[in-house]
N, C-alpha and C positions, 0 to 999 in steps of 0.2 A: 587727672591721670589716675586708673587703677595703680595700686601698688604691686598689684597682684596679676599679673598678664596667663591667661588661660588660652590655648588653642590644641583644637585637636581636627586633624587631617590624616587621612586612610588608619594608617597603624600606630600612629604618633598622637600622643599626650606630650603637648611641652609645656611647661608651666616655668615663669620669667618672674624674679624678683626686679620690679620697676622701679627701685629709687635710688638711679647711679648720680644724682647728686649729693645723696646722703651713702654715698658709697652701699649702696644694697641692701643696708641695714636694715634688720627685722622686727619688727613689730606684732605684739600679741596678735592683732585681729590679723596680720597676715598669716601668721603662724595655726590659727584657727581656720582661716579659709583654705589654707593650701592642703590640709587634714579632712575638711567638710569635701574639697573639691575628691580628692582620694579614695576615700572613700563610697564614693556615690559607684565605683567601678569593682566594688569587691565580689560581684558574683558575674561580673564579666566575664562571658566565654567567649569570643575573637579577644586574637592577640591586642593589648595596648602596651608601647613600650613608653614607657615614662623619662623625657628630659626634662632634668632641673637646670635652670643655667640662670644665669645675672645680667641684666641691660646694661649697654656700656661692655669695655676692656678693662676697665680697670679692678672692677671686684666682682667677684659673682656673690660675695655678701661679707661685709665686716663685722658680722657676728650678730649680738641683741642690742638693740638701741638703746644703752643703757639712759637715757633720757627719761624711756617710757615703762623702764621698773618702777613700779611705785616702792613710795617711800615704808618703809617699816613698819608696822602696828595701824596704820593705815586700812580702812572698810576694802579699798584697789587692792591693797597686795595683800589679804588675807583670800580675795576672789582668784588674784595670780596664782597665789602657791596652791590653790585649790583644783582653777581647769592645767596649769603647767605647761603651758603654749608649745614651749618645745618641745619636751617630752610627746607630747599630743602629734606633733607635727614629725619627728623621728619613726615614732611605731606606725604612726601610715604609711609612711614611704617601707619601709619594712614588711608590712603586711600588704602591700601593694600586690595582688596577685603574679605580676608579668614580671621580666626582667627590667630594670633602670638605669639608669646613665645621668650622671654628674656631667654634663659640661660645662668642666670648671674656662674658662674664659676671663676670668679675672684671678685676685688673688681670694686668699678665706680664712678668715679669722674666726675664733671664737666657737660660737652656737653654730656660724655656715660650713662648721669643717662635721660638725654631727650630721646635719644632712648631707652632707657630703659624704661621711665615711657611711651611712646606713643607706646608700647605694650599691646596687649589684657592681657596676662598674663607673669608675673616674676617669676622663681623657682631661686631658690640662693642655693649655698654651703653654710654649716654652718659658713665656715671662711670669708663670702664677709662683707667686710664693705663699705659703699656709702656716698661721700659730696659731698657737691652743698662750693665752696669755690670761689664765687666772689666779695666779701670782702676780702677777699685774697689777689687778684689781681689785685682789683680800678677799676672793672666794674659791670653793672648793665645788668639781664638779662631780654630776653623782653619779653613782657606784656604775650603772648601764650606760651610761656617755661613756664612762672610762675604760668600760670591757668592748666597747663597739670599737673604740680605739685601737689597744689593745689587741683584738680580734682579727684587726687587719695587719696592724704595722710590726706587733709583738710586745713585749713589756719593755724590753728594753729602750726602742724605739720611744717608745709613748711616756719614758721617764722623761728620756732627752726633750722632746717637745715639752713635757706636762713643769722639768723644773727648772729648764732656761727659760721659757715663751718667747725664744726666737722665731724666728719668721725664717722658715727652711725654703732654699728655690727648688724647683721644679727637678734639676737633677737628683739634689739630695732625697728629695720623696720618693724619685722612683726606687732609692737604692732602699731605701725605707718599706719597701711595699705598696705606697699607698696609691700609686697611679697605676693603670693600665696602658697610659700611650701618652707620651709628650709629643706634640706637634706644635710646628709655625702656628703663628695665630689664622692665620689667610685658610689653614688650610683644616682646623679644628671641626669646625661645623659640618663639614662634607665627610669627614671620617666617622664621627657620631651616628650621623645619617646614614650611613654603609654601614656601621653597626647596627642601627635598630630595623634596618631594610633584611638586613640576613635575619636576623632574630625572626623577624616577624613573617619568615616564610617556615617559621617552624613549624609544627604539632603545638598549637595551643591546650592540648591538656597534659604534653609532654612538661611544657614549662610551668605550669600550673603544677603539676605535682611537685615536680623535682624544686620550686620554688618554695613549696610548703614545706618538704624534707630536709631541705637545705640549710632553709634559715630556722629553723628548731635543732638543726645540730649546731648550728654556728651558735643559737642562744644558750638555753639551758638542757641540750642534750636530748635526747626520745627517750621520755617516761613512759609506761607503760598505755597510758591512753594515745601519747604521739602517737607509739610503735604501731598501735593498732589500728588507726588512722592510714599510716604510714603502705603499711602492706594493704587495706584495703583501697587504697589507691593504685597502687603496684599491680595489684588484681584486676581492679580496673581495666588498666590500660590495655590489659592484655586481650582482652576483649572487645574492646572501642573501634570504631570507624575510622579512629587516626591510626591505630595501629595496621586495619586493613589497609588501610589507602598505601602508609608505609611501605610494607613488604610487599605488596602491589608493586608500586614504583620500581622499589629495588630490583624485584625479579624483571619486569617490564625496562629495566635502564633509562629512568626519567624519572626527571624531577617529580616530589608528591604534591600534590593541588587537596591541602587538609581544607575540610569544607569552614571552617569557625577561623582558619587564618585570613593573613589579609591581603589582599591583590591590588594590582594597581587601579583596578575597577570602584574599589571601596569607595562607599558614599564621603563626604567629610564636612564639620559644619567646627564654627569655632566661637568664643566667647571670650568675652573680660570680666575680672570683678574686681574689686576696691577694698584699699585699708587708708590708714591715716598715718603721721608723720614726726620724726623727728632725727633727731641723729647721736651717734655713735662716737 
């Protein structure tokens, strides 16, 4: 059975961590495959909403599979340090051109938190817990990873999570600003699909443009080059077919039909991919 399940249907790209017997712990192969899959959509013009989830109800992901981290000094360790699979996967999620949703149907630990915080939305089942335990295993998280968490929940709450290594409950995480919505487990998938459907009806050009600008605002800020790109995106949007259709639909008091946004008649396909295994 594949460790990473990939399904594309209409306006959705759904990727599932499929190691429930190992708490959906992450292997280097899974993370690199996740990144490769997402990079195929970099030039996509039709709206595709990414939904990231874990199989089963116990864990979204228990984080890195510790047994798959190579021993320091080994040739494998050098390759691991060069490729940095978690960083590559996180960057691919952030660079995905359309909105991304982490469907937290189970608890989230370690590296799983980084993947979830890289998403634009986090919808969680009411039983979910989240834990960042580097101090319990004697490692220090990357500056980029800590910055990513801080951008979502603030410096004070990041300190609480990192310094204590506690597993925080969904209500606590909600107070931190880590979650967009908490739902009973049986309602989670429907709510996520509703959100994806709502976004999928909007202008692809607008979604892509705002994703580009907001990502750079949230990362290093808009430097001169990024500001020039942003201004060009804004200018082009006012001359676009999407803008013409949006304005006409507003005047005609109807829902806009954007050329490259998704519709119920969109074609669908699905595929699966693989990786291998051990435990964390």
